[in-house]
Structures are given as structure tokens and as C-alpha cells.
C-alpha positions, 0 to 999 in steps of 0.5 A: 624077947620070948620064943615059943618055937622049939626048932631054932629058939635055942640058938637065937637065945644064945646068940642074942645073949652073947652079943648083948654081954658087953665086952670092952677090949680097950680095957685090956691091959697092954704091956707091949707094942702090938700084943696079941690078946686072947679073951673069952667073950661068952661061955654058956649052955642052955637046955631045951627044958630051960627054954620051956620054963621061960614059956608062960603059956600052956602051949607046950606039953612034955610027956613022961619021957620028955617028948615035946608037943605043941598044943593050941586050944580054944573054948567055945560055950553056947548060951544056956537054954534059958537064953536060947529057948524063948516061950512066947506069950499065949493069948486066947479069946474065949466065949462061954454061951450056955444057951439058957432061957429065955426065962426069969431067974428069981432073986437068990435062985442059982443056975449052974453051967460047966464048959470045958475048952481045949486050947493050943499052946503056941510053941511050934516047932516044939512039941511040948509034953510039959513045962516046969515053970519058975515064973509067969502070970495069967491075966484074965479079963471077963465080960459078963452079958448075964443079968445075974451075979456070975461066979466063975470057977476057972480050972486048968487040970493040967497045971498043978502044984503038988498034984493040985490043979490051978483053980481060981474063982472070979466074981462078977456083978450082973452085966459087968466085967472083971480083971484078975491076975494070978502067978504061975510060978512053980506050976507044972503044965501038962500039955498032952491034953490027957495024954493024947497030944502035945501043945494042948491043955484044957480049961474048965469054966464052971459058971454059977448064976445067982438071980436078981429077978432079971431074965436069962436069955439064950444069947447071953454069954461070957467073953473071957480073954486069957493072957499067959505071959513072961513064962520062965521055965526050969524044965521042958519035956517033949520034942524041942528044937535046939537048932540054935544052940550051936556056938558061933564061929571060933578061931584058934591061932597057931602061933608056931607059924606066926613067930618065925621069919621063914617057916621053910618046909617041914613035915609033922608026924601024927598031928591031931585036931581034937574036939571035946564037948560038955553037953547037959541037954537031955538028948544026943546032938547031931553036930554038923561042920559048917566050916573047919579049915586051916588058913594061911593068911600070908600065902592065901592057902586054905585047907577045909576039912569039912569038904575033905571027907575027914569029918563024920557027917554028922558027929553024934554027941552024947547027952544025959539020960532022964536018970542023969538029969542035971548032969553034964556028959563029956564026949570027944572027937579025934581027927587025924590022918593024911588030911590033918597032915596036909592041912598042917603042912600048909602052915596055917596061921589060924584054924577056924571052925563053925559047928551047927547042932540039931536033935537027931532026925528021928526025934524022940522025947528029950528034956531041957533044963534052963541051965542046959548048955553045950561047950566045945573045946578045940585042941590042935596037937603038933608033936615035935616029930618030923622034918624041918628044912630052912626054918628061919629066925632073925634077931637084932641086938645092939653092940658096944664093943669098945674096940678103939685100940684093936687092929685085927680081930678074930672071933672064934665060935665053938658050938656043942650041939645036942639038938637034932638040927643043923644050924646055918648062922649068918652075922651082919653088922651095921651102923645106926646112922647108915643102913647102907653100911651092912657087913656080912661077918660070915661071908667068904671074905671073913671065913672062907665060906658064906655061913657058920655051920653048927652040925646036928647032934648024933641021932639014933634010929628013933630020931633022938639025939644021943651025943652032942657034936662040936663044930668050930669056926673062925671069923678072921678080920683084917684091919679094915674089916675090924674097923667096920666091925668096931663102928657097928652099933647093931648086929643082925643074927640070922639062923636057918635050921634044918633037921639032919641030912638037909632036912630029910631025917625024921627027928624028935624033940625032948626036953633034955636037949642041950646047946653049948656055945662059946665065943672067944676073941683074938685081937692085935691091940695097939699099946698106948703109952 
């Protein structure tokens, strides 16, 4: 059994350990009739630091002074830009009509005709200045209507490797066609059309006709289909739509409110929600909060911070500058104040957040690498400083007491409490085979009152325990009550914790707090001869 809740965990651990340590009173040595036998059952102590060391998670944070906070975390990544930004295939059907002739073109004579065409690169809503390609192909289908051999030098001035433009020669026989394919890997595509626009580039077709004695007519033309496909970028420059980069909704479980049988009422001083980002997109990002709320799945209460006014609208997240290309920039947002206090006081079992993202409304030039991504880390810190009232924890343990010869029994408990909590403790014994036989060992029939009380340690003005306080309680059982207890196979231990003065005193929890617990038994035992 593992407890992550600081408030009442210590006492439950003690009590469970006490009862589970089997003590058989029948094994006591009897030397006379109806002797009175006193025996220690348990003497143990436990510090809060020992409890923390049993916790295997990173839930608990202890600062340099030993002050304790509970931390709940969640990490949420976006996919990389390569997965999110898809460059569609580009298809163009172009016609080159020189309008030459009609005139015969003698065998071996040549005729040259250049033509430049401007093509639109389909990338909307992106307004791209340039792309660095790491993959892609250009497929060209050419159909010549000229009765002459045709040589085409096709050049894309804006597509370069090391400053040298893409240029390929295609040879086509008279009145025939050709299919060619070329790799675009490692090309840089300038899409400004000479610095005048975006999403545009030029293609130059330089036609050379070599005569075979046929005639060139004014209606002769070259039909050419261009397909740019399977584009993979390593860098994008321009105004890029990144509205789909935000991660999906995520949830942080606040296990403090899932572990106890009854949370009761409490206040926590200065709780915080912290968001951390790692952004490698080459721009600031405006984050919007579609949802950010605490949800109590038992009560149905929700507290939505996105409509409370506690959140910035938008939250501007820093990104790398051009000179920082390839780097990741860290940023953070800390949310605190009364809205966070109110949300935590609703005892949410889950914290749910959904974040949208976009470029700033006054969009400027940016860059995106194929590896660019954004990461959100959500962290909720609950400092163990505040008040608790009626925080309830329950445990059930087995019993094997060996009390066949015991007539009357008195259990004596002594607690030295170094925690800033008052514990009201109730013991119930019950039998496995009859759930109706349940006995409250701490009601007035046994103790004169209906609870076993462990008073809080002495607290200074800063809410820190300075001195342990000892309380002692006797549970006196007559013969009938002793028999009922002897037949029990289980014990239920219920601890209800409150800070001092019935849950009204603000306290702090430190890792050196200690609780000392002793149980002794005084029994009248029948002598066996």
C-alpha cells in the first residue's frame, strides 16, 4: 500500500503497521490464576522524510529548507513541421507557340525561339519566398507539333544548387513526344519571381528547331506538361500558416484528490499552474486557450480558467530569430492568484488543457525547418501550506491476535505528534463471515468518548511545528467486548485529519516532521493448568 498524500498518510502507515504485527497473547507465560499481564505491542516512529522516500514518483518536491510541495506534470509535443506542413504536388500544362512561318526549313538549318513563362506555386494560404528541398522530382511530358527536330533547353532560374540554375535539355524528333524525369533534391527554390512576389517562379523554354526540309507553320506549337511531386523540404521561408501545429488536448491527473476517502475542506496558499514551451519554429507564436479547466469528476464541478480572465489573450511564445536558426527557445507562463486558488479549492481530480496556436496577426517573414516543433509542459504546484479540515483516510488490515485465554483487555495508545495536524481516529473490528458484527472500539462504551484524539504538535507563528505533543488514550474492554474483539478477523482504521484549531490554523509541512506511536496491552489472562 502506497500513500502519496502527506496530510494523513503517516498515521495510517503507523496504524496499519501496528495491527499487522501479530502479537499472540496466548503465548504469554502464566504463573497464577487470573494474572494481569502488561505487554508492549508496538513502539515505532516515522518521519515525514521516510514517507517521502517511499514515494517512487516525482510528485513531491522538497526545497532547501525542507518545505514540501506536490508537483503534477504532463508533457505534450506537437509533430514536426515536416509532418504538419505538406507541400502539394504542382501541375502545369503549358503551350509554346512561336508563330513562325509558314516557311520551309531546309535540311540542317536552325531556327531559335526563347520564351519565358511565369508559374504560380500552389501553396496557399502560405506566401512562400523560398524552399530548400531535400527531395522531389520534376516530370516533363513534351509533345512537338513541329516538322523539325526540336531541342528544348528548359531552365528554372529560381531553382539553384550552389548558385547554378536548374537547366536540362530535351531532344524531340519531328512531330513526336518525349517523357523525362529529373530530381529536385538539394535545390533551393526562389519563389519571389525576381523579388517582386511570392509563390511564383519563372520557367524559360529555349527552343531550337533543326530543319529536315519540312515546313514550319504559324500554328505549330509545343505542348508541355510539368509535374513537380513528392516535395520534401528542409527549410521554408516566407509567411507560413502554422495554425495546425498546436498539440491535442491533454490531461494532468491530480492524484491528491483521488487517493483519499474524504477530502474535506481545505485551502492551499499560492498554488500555481505553470506552462513551459520549447519552440523551434522561426517565429513568435500566439497561443490561445481553447480550454483550461479543473474537473471534479465526483461532484461534477468544473472551473474553467479560459473564461475566468486569469489567462493572457493571446499568450505570445518566443521563437528563434534568423541568426538562431536550428535552435530551440524556451518560454514560460505562470498562472497564479485567486482564480487558481478557487480552482484548487474545488478539488479537481483532473486538469485539462487545449491550446491553439497561430502566427501573429501582423504576420511577418519567418522560417520553418523540417524538424521544427513546439512542446508544452504543464505543471501544477500545490505548496503544502494552508488549512485542512476533515481530511479522511481509511485502511483495512487483517487480525490474528491469539486471545483465547484473555478475559478483559485494555489497549493503551500513546502518540507523540510532530505533525501540524489533529487526528481523530476510529477503530472498527469485524468478522470475515459476518459483516453485521462490526464493533467501534473507540466509542463511548470503550473509551468514554467516540474518538481517539491525537493532538497537533505545537506550531509557531509561521505555521511550523516546533514541539511534539503527546496524547494518551485507553480503550478498556470488558469480557464480552474482549470476546468480540478476539473473534475479529479484520480491523478498519479511519483517520480524520484537520489542522490545528479545528482546521482554521494555517500550517506548513516540512520533511523533518515526526510521529511516534506506541500501543500496549493490559490483559487479564486465565491460567491453564
